[in-house]
LORORO-666860 format. One line per field, with one value per residue (C-alpha): x negated, y, z; residue in one letter. Coordinates in nm, 4 decimals, decimal comma, always signed. Layout:
N
u = (X_...)
v = (Y_...)
w = (Z_...)
r = (A_...)
***
This chain:
357
u = (+1,8331_+1,5093_+1,1936_+0,8551_+0,5644_+0,2552_-0,0795_-0,3777_-0,1807_-0,2625_-0,5850_-0,9606_-0,9419_-0,8611_-0,6045_-0,8372_-0,5788_-0,2712_-0,2018_-0,2031_+0,1042_+0,1824_+0,1693_+0,4156_+0,6556_+0,6733_+0,8280_+1,0287_+1,2113_+1,2867_+1,4274_+1,6351_+1,8053_+1,6184_+1,4350_+1,0641_+0,7876_+0,4300_+0,2019_-0,1645_-0,3012_-0,6650_-0,6536_-0,4734_-0,7491_-1,0344_-0,9292_-0,8491_-1,2179_-1,4821_-1,7052_-1,4220_-1,4638_-1,1791_-1,2616_-1,2654_-0,9432_-0,7388_-0,5574_-0,4577_-0,3403_-0,1066_+0,0313_+0,0879_+0,2734_+0,5055_+0,5664_+0,6262_+0,8916_+1,0543_+1,0608_+1,1899_+1,3856_+1,3405_+1,5759_+1,2874_+0,9159_+0,7184_+0,3652_+0,0701_-0,2731_-0,2724_-0,4707_-0,5302_-0,1642_-0,1208_+0,1740_+0,2497_+0,2919_+0,5477_+0,7283_+0,7343_+0,8759_+1,1641_+1,2388_+1,2185_+1,4270_+1,7028_+1,7994_+1,4863_+1,3715_+0,9999_+0,8405_+0,4789_+0,3560_+0,0560_-0,0713_-0,3815_-0,3835_-0,3454_-0,6731_-0,7444_-1,0893_-0,9722_-0,9231_-0,9199_-0,6042_-0,4400_-0,5160_-0,3678_-0,0398_-0,0236_-0,0886_+0,2449_+0,4646_+0,6061_+0,6285_+0,7900_+1,1267_+1,0132_+0,6828_+0,6579_+0,3761_+0,2861_+0,2604_+0,5656_+0,6346_+0,4870_+0,1874_+0,4216_+0,5393_+0,2352_+0,3610_+0,7273_+0,8902_+0,8121_+1,0240_+0,9640_+1,1224_+0,8583_+0,9544_+0,7942_+0,7600_+0,6432_+0,3859_+0,5872_+0,5601_+0,6071_+0,7123_+0,5441_+0,2128_+0,2157_+0,2997_+0,1157_+0,2743_-0,0236_+0,1975_+0,2765_-0,0920_-0,2428_-0,5554_-0,7787_-0,6837_-0,7835_-1,1591_-1,1471_-1,0032_-0,9977_-1,0052_-1,0693_-1,1037_-1,2143_-1,0346_-1,2755_-1,5892_-1,8332_-2,0954_-2,1199_-2,4441_-2,2658_-1,9620_-2,1830_-2,3339_-1,9862_-1,9180_-1,6581_-1,4721_-1,3902_-1,7561_-1,7913_-1,4919_-1,5852_-1,9358_-1,8048_-1,5587_-1,8294_-2,0456_-1,7692_-1,6216_-1,9229_-1,7142_-1,4685_-1,5164_-1,4894_-1,4720_-1,5267_-1,5350_-1,7442_-1,9727_-2,1138_-1,9464_-1,9209_-1,5844_-1,3613_-1,0700_-0,8153_-0,7467_-1,0775_-0,9257_-0,6094_-0,8186_-1,0063_-0,6748_-0,5773_-0,8667_-0,7566_-0,5190_-0,5226_-0,5684_-0,6921_-0,4773_-0,7246_-0,7804_-1,0316_-0,7696_-0,4957_-0,2795_-0,0924_+0,2763_+0,3684_+0,0545_-0,1186_-0,3160_-0,1645_-0,3686_-0,0891_+0,1546_-0,0916_-0,1360_+0,2302_+0,3495_+0,1149_+0,2034_-0,1060_-0,0808_-0,1226_-0,3172_-0,1965_-0,2745_+0,0251_-0,0587_+0,0598_+0,4216_+0,5011_+0,6426_+0,9573_+1,0016_+0,8562_+0,9012_+0,6169_+0,6607_+0,6288_+0,2914_-0,0270_-0,0100_-0,2994_-0,3583_-0,7363_-1,0432_-1,0021_-0,6453_-0,7486_-1,0180_-0,7646_-0,5125_-0,7688_-0,8734_-0,5102_-0,4173_-0,7487_-0,6941_-0,3126_-0,2172_+0,1498_+0,1674_-0,0266_+0,2158_+0,5251_+0,4249_+0,2939_+0,6209_+0,8314_+0,6213_+0,6364_+1,0160_+1,0522_+0,7972_+0,9668_+1,3074_+1,1923_+0,9467_+1,0493_+0,9387_+1,2843_+1,4300_+1,1669_+1,2414_+1,6119_+1,5239_+1,3209_+1,6122_+1,8611_+1,6391_+1,5549_+1,9093_+2,0697_+2,3567_+2,3410_+2,1555_+2,2842_+2,1939_+2,0601_+1,6820_+1,4999_+1,2204_+1,2548_+1,4441_+1,4993_+1,2864_+1,0042_+1,0671_+0,8132_+0,6454_+0,7885_+1,1423_+1,0919_+1,2005)
v = (+1,5406_+1,7409_+1,5416_+1,6945_+1,4501_+1,5500_+1,3932_+1,3822_+1,3925_+1,5762_+1,7094_+1,6833_+1,3199_+1,4546_+1,1810_+0,8959_+0,7845_+0,7907_+0,4236_+0,4786_+0,4531_+0,8165_+0,9145_+0,6345_+0,7691_+1,1005_+0,9024_+0,6753_+0,9411_+1,1284_+0,8153_+0,7503_+1,0853_+1,3237_+1,6498_+1,6080_+1,8546_+1,7810_+1,9508_+1,8478_+1,9148_+1,8570_+2,0943_+2,3568_+2,3368_+2,3203_+2,6249_+2,8323_+2,9238_+3,0591_+2,7567_+2,5096_+2,3645_+2,1339_+2,1616_+2,5410_+2,5544_+2,3287_+2,6105_+2,7721_+2,4407_+2,3891_+2,7401_+2,6860_+2,3596_+2,5377_+2,8097_+2,5494_+2,3912_+2,7281_+2,7867_+2,4415_+2,3414_+1,9657_+1,7060_+1,4574_+1,5170_+1,2059_+1,2028_+1,0059_+0,9948_+1,3692_+1,3910_+1,7612_+1,8230_+1,8654_+1,7402_+2,0884_+2,1971_+1,9208_+2,0431_+2,3901_+2,2433_+2,0986_+2,4414_+2,6068_+2,3424_+2,2158_+1,8561_+1,7681_+1,4076_+1,3275_+0,9950_+0,8772_+0,6054_+0,3837_+0,1329_+0,0059_-0,3368_-0,3530_-0,5281_-0,5847_-0,4336_-0,1272_+0,1158_+0,4126_+0,2915_+0,2124_+0,5705_+0,7106_+0,5276_+0,5949_+0,9658_+1,0068_+0,7864_+1,0646_+1,3215_+1,1719_+0,9973_+0,6844_+0,5109_+0,2794_+0,0233_-0,2317_-0,5055_-0,6769_-0,8831_-0,8931_-0,6705_-0,3705_-0,4290_-0,2515_+0,0727_+0,0405_+0,2245_+0,5854_+0,8451_+0,6885_+0,3688_+0,1497_-0,0397_-0,2551_-0,1125_-0,3140_-0,1808_-0,0451_-0,1328_+0,1548_+0,0594_+0,3775_+0,2729_-0,1078_-0,1105_-0,4241_-0,7615_-0,9934_-1,3011_-1,1993_-1,2170_-1,5482_-1,6740_-1,5773_-1,2104_-1,2141_-1,2659_-1,2640_-1,5577_-1,3881_-1,0202_-0,9060_-0,5350_-0,3689_-0,0374_+0,1180_+0,3047_+0,1030_-0,0991_-0,4731_-0,4377_-0,2181_-0,4424_-0,7488_-0,5905_-0,5728_-0,9418_-0,8620_-1,1864_-1,0586_-1,0703_-1,4228_-1,5644_-1,3990_-1,5421_-1,8898_-1,8891_-1,7993_-2,0818_-2,3439_-2,2424_-2,1924_-2,2271_-1,9534_-1,5885_-1,3355_-0,9605_-0,8786_-0,5056_-0,4197_-0,7237_-0,7886_-0,4852_-0,1353_-0,0250_+0,1551_+0,3938_+0,5559_+0,4113_+0,2217_+0,0160_-0,0528_-0,1422_-0,3972_-0,5559_-0,5624_-0,8006_-1,0608_-1,3574_-1,3866_-1,1490_-1,2457_-1,0918_-1,1302_-0,8912_-0,8888_-1,0689_-1,2749_-1,3950_-1,0703_-1,1177_-0,9671_-0,7540_-0,7096_-0,4245_-0,2400_-0,4598_-0,7161_-0,4656_-0,3932_-0,7604_-0,8576_-0,5451_-0,6027_-0,9681_-1,1466_-1,4710_-1,3348_-1,5726_-1,5299_-1,6985_-1,8848_-1,7446_-1,3996_-1,5181_-1,4062_-1,7534_-1,6158_-1,3693_-1,5635_-1,9180_-2,1552_-2,0897_-1,7109_-1,6767_-1,8814_-1,9813_-2,1469_-2,2639_-2,2979_-2,2508_-2,5905_-2,5181_-2,1732_-2,3276_-2,5820_-2,3081_-2,1016_-2,4084_-2,4975_-2,1582_-2,1310_-2,4530_-2,4614_-2,1384_-2,2280_-2,2627_-1,9378_-1,7448_-1,9040_-1,8316_-1,4843_-1,3850_-1,5223_-1,3335_-1,0165_-1,0288_-1,1022_-0,8381_-0,5632_-0,6659_-0,6685_-0,3822_-0,1270_+0,2075_+0,3642_+0,0740_+0,1132_+0,4879_+0,4135_+0,1780_+0,4540_+0,6969_+0,4363_+0,3765_+0,7401_+0,8744_+0,5741_+0,5617_+0,1859_-0,0130_+0,0517_-0,3027_-0,6274_-0,5909_-0,9216_-0,8134_-0,7467_-0,4196_-0,3814_-0,1632_-0,3207_-0,3866_-0,3590_-0,6928_-0,7088_-0,7012_-0,9754_-1,3323)
w = (-0,0478_-0,0399_+0,0366_+0,1170_+0,0847_+0,2820_+0,2033_-0,0303_-0,3549_-0,6792_-0,5316_-0,5721_-0,6885_-1,0375_-1,1087_-1,0019_-0,7437_-0,9647_-0,8812_-0,5043_-0,2833_-0,2049_-0,5714_-0,6432_-0,3821_-0,5660_-0,8515_-0,6234_-0,4259_-0,7480_-0,9148_-0,6032_-0,6709_-0,4431_-0,4998_-0,4261_-0,3457_-0,2408_+0,0125_-0,0055_+0,3421_+0,2464_-0,0458_+0,1612_+0,4220_+0,1723_-0,0255_+0,2809_+0,3238_+0,0828_+0,1540_+0,0919_+0,4413_+0,5310_+0,9014_+0,9033_+0,7032_+0,9308_+1,1085_+0,7806_+0,6366_+0,9322_+0,8969_+0,5256_+0,5838_+0,8226_+0,5658_+0,2947_+0,5151_+0,5740_+0,1988_+0,0972_+0,4092_+0,3491_+0,4858_+0,5058_+0,5641_+0,4646_+0,6047_+0,4730_+0,6350_+0,6924_+1,0148_+0,9522_+1,0377_+1,4126_+1,6111_+1,7395_+1,3771_+1,3279_+1,6385_+1,4855_+1,1643_+1,3661_+1,5095_+1,1685_+0,9889_+1,2210_+1,1518_+0,9559_+0,9850_+0,9912_+0,8985_+0,9128_+0,6769_+0,7554_+0,4992_+0,6777_+0,8459_+1,2231_+1,2924_+1,6598_+1,6062_+1,4108_+1,6951_+1,4588_+1,2873_+1,6210_+1,7227_+1,4004_+1,4548_+1,8286_+1,7761_+1,5935_+1,8121_+2,0265_+1,7478_+1,4378_+1,4053_+1,2255_+1,1518_+0,8510_+0,8456_+0,5785_+0,8434_+0,9922_+1,3011_+1,6479_+1,5718_+1,5587_+1,9166_+2,0595_+1,9044_+2,0054_+2,2932_+2,2061_+2,0314_+1,6906_+1,5685_+1,4024_+1,0862_+0,8220_+0,4712_+0,1680_-0,0753_-0,3692_-0,7372_-0,9809_-1,3361_-1,4601_-1,3010_-1,3184_-1,6899_-1,8035_-1,8795_-1,8651_-1,8919_-2,2492_-2,3418_-2,4598_-2,2859_-2,5791_-2,5271_-2,1592_-2,1081_-1,7274_-1,5357_-1,1941_-1,1002_-0,7439_-0,6787_-0,3578_-0,3588_-0,1067_-0,2042_+0,0056_-0,1746_-0,1206_+0,0749_+0,3284_+0,3655_+0,4065_+0,7140_+0,8643_+0,7957_+0,5302_+0,4519_+0,1036_+0,0069_+0,1450_-0,0386_-0,3677_-0,3454_-0,2632_-0,5515_-0,8008_-0,6732_-0,6790_-1,0148_-1,2433_-1,5606_-1,4590_-1,5500_-1,2671_-1,2444_-0,8792_-0,8298_-0,5259_-0,5547_-0,9015_-1,0583_-0,9068_-0,7656_-1,0134_-0,9817_-1,2086_-1,5502_-1,5368_-1,2561_-1,4546_-1,7602_-1,5490_-1,4470_-1,8149_-1,8875_-1,6329_-1,6000_-1,2199_-0,9266_-0,5808_-0,3088_-0,0229_+0,2672_+0,5514_+0,7607_+0,5948_+0,8824_+0,9509_+0,8756_+0,5359_+0,5238_+0,1909_+0,0462_-0,2472_-0,4831_-0,4425_-0,5940_-0,8754_-0,9622_-0,9319_-1,1055_-1,4000_-1,4497_-1,3216_-1,1296_-0,7772_-0,5519_-0,1935_+0,1380_+0,2794_+0,6261_+0,5141_+0,5246_+0,1696_+0,1139_+0,2794_-0,0083_-0,3029_-0,4270_-0,5066_-0,8785_-0,8358_-0,6613_-0,6564_-0,2913_-0,1115_+0,2457_+0,2443_+0,0242_-0,1407_-0,2463_-0,3701_-0,5880_-0,7182_-0,8003_-0,9900_-1,1898_-1,2583_-1,3980_-1,5824_-1,7744_-1,8043_-1,9789_-2,0044_-1,6250_-1,5841_-1,8030_-1,6463_-1,2844_-1,3684_-1,5357_-1,2507_-0,9966_-1,2062_-1,2218_-0,8513_-0,7526_-0,9523_-0,8185_-0,4563_-0,4365_-0,6979_-0,5574_-0,5925_-0,3932_-0,1200_-0,1140_-0,0652_+0,2187_+0,3848_+0,3561_+0,4826_+0,7847_+0,8506_+0,8484_+1,0189_+0,7702_+0,7457_+0,4845_+0,1348_+0,0279_+0,1695_+0,1754_+0,1909_+0,4270_+0,8043_+0,8434_+1,2181_+1,4469_+1,6408_+2,0077_+2,2900_+2,3623_+2,7159_+2,5770_+2,3229_+2,3886)
r = (M_R_V_L_I_V_G_D_I_F_G_A_D_L_C_A_N_F_H_M_I_M_Q_K_F_V_H_G_F_A_R_A_G_H_G_V_Q_V_F_N_D_R_Q_A_A_R_Y_A_T_P_L_H_S_R_K_L_G_T_R_T_A_N_A_R_L_L_Q_A_C_R_N_Y_R_P_H_L_V_F_L_G_H_C_E_I_I_R_N_D_T_L_A_A_V_R_E_A_V_P_G_V_R_I_A_Y_R_N_V_D_P_I_Y_D_F_D_H_D_N_H_R_R_I_A_S_R_I_D_T_V_D_T_I_F_V_T_T_A_G_R_R_L_S_R_F_A_G_G_R_A_N_V_H_F_M_P_N_P_I_D_P_N_V_E_T_L_R_Q_F_E_Q_P_A_R_A_L_P_V_D_L_F_F_G_F_M_G_R_Q_Q_A_S_D_T_N_K_Q_G_D_A_R_I_A_I_A_T_E_L_K_Q_R_L_P_E_A_T_F_E_I_R_G_L_D_H_P_P_V_R_G_Q_D_Y_M_D_A_I_A_R_A_R_M_G_L_N_F_S_R_V_N_D_H_Y_L_Y_A_S_D_R_M_A_H_Y_L_G_C_G_L_V_T_L_T_D_R_A_T_G_F_G_E_L_F_D_E_D_E_L_G_F_Y_A_D_R_D_E_L_V_A_Q_I_E_R_F_R_T_D_D_A_A_R_R_R_V_A_E_A_G_W_R_R_G_H_Q_L_F_D_V_A_R_V_A_R_Y_I_C_D_T_M_F_E_T_G_L_S_E_A_Y_E_W_P_T_G_P_A_K_P_A_A_K_Q_D)
***
């Protein structure tokens, strides 16, 4: 099968985003046995004008995507956050490539207050065939009922990206007890103004655990990207999987995949529901701040337990969320051929709230 991935891939970031999700899917679809090409909508727009104006180059970028589809004739077009690409262009792709299937992938949380992300998802509902979101459960019901089926998709782990095995390292080789990285580019002073819960919990943990060593990127260290980010993970024993909201069913940012995939003990709120996919000896689960503090202290002082739980989580994470497996799940869902294996996460399409029991 021919897959065309559309998004900000292999562009102006100069490899700083090599650990991000869409780059992983280039590998995943290829390992699943498919031919893969990439169309970077932002670069196509930017280099369409002498001034490198993305806004002025939007029309050209849409025309070039259509031509790329005519040239490649993909079976599957897999869209990231490519808001430059208009829905009428996708309609033209359908005319130019009969039988093509089009998917849109959204990895941002469905916060009630994030109207921009609601708009991004809603804007594709009546245009694409399937929408994949890294949140499961009832929150998807608000987007059901249009042309597109709406499905959950886990954040993938790529064995060529998450290459570390921190559980093999003794404590003396790992100077950082807990790593927590904000992948955004905002500074802590900006996020504080928005009441960012990540800043609050990081500050509290440092106060309550004065003997622990922390590397909190976005608070007391600047955010990092690229291999600098992976090097920071390589210094740590534990990773805090904490988002602005932690009670959305099976939602986690891609930092969970980074931590699990690299063999850190991954500290995760029980309210996320990941206890349905992982056992107690595979993640560092906690229900409240007190239990989180206790878990950090446990794995800080008991290195045998740290290495045992980290390895179990690493094995389970790679088994569940390998990017080639997630790519196969996407193809199974998109082409309605039936699931090729029993995936452990919810696989059915979301239903409108009024139709649910």
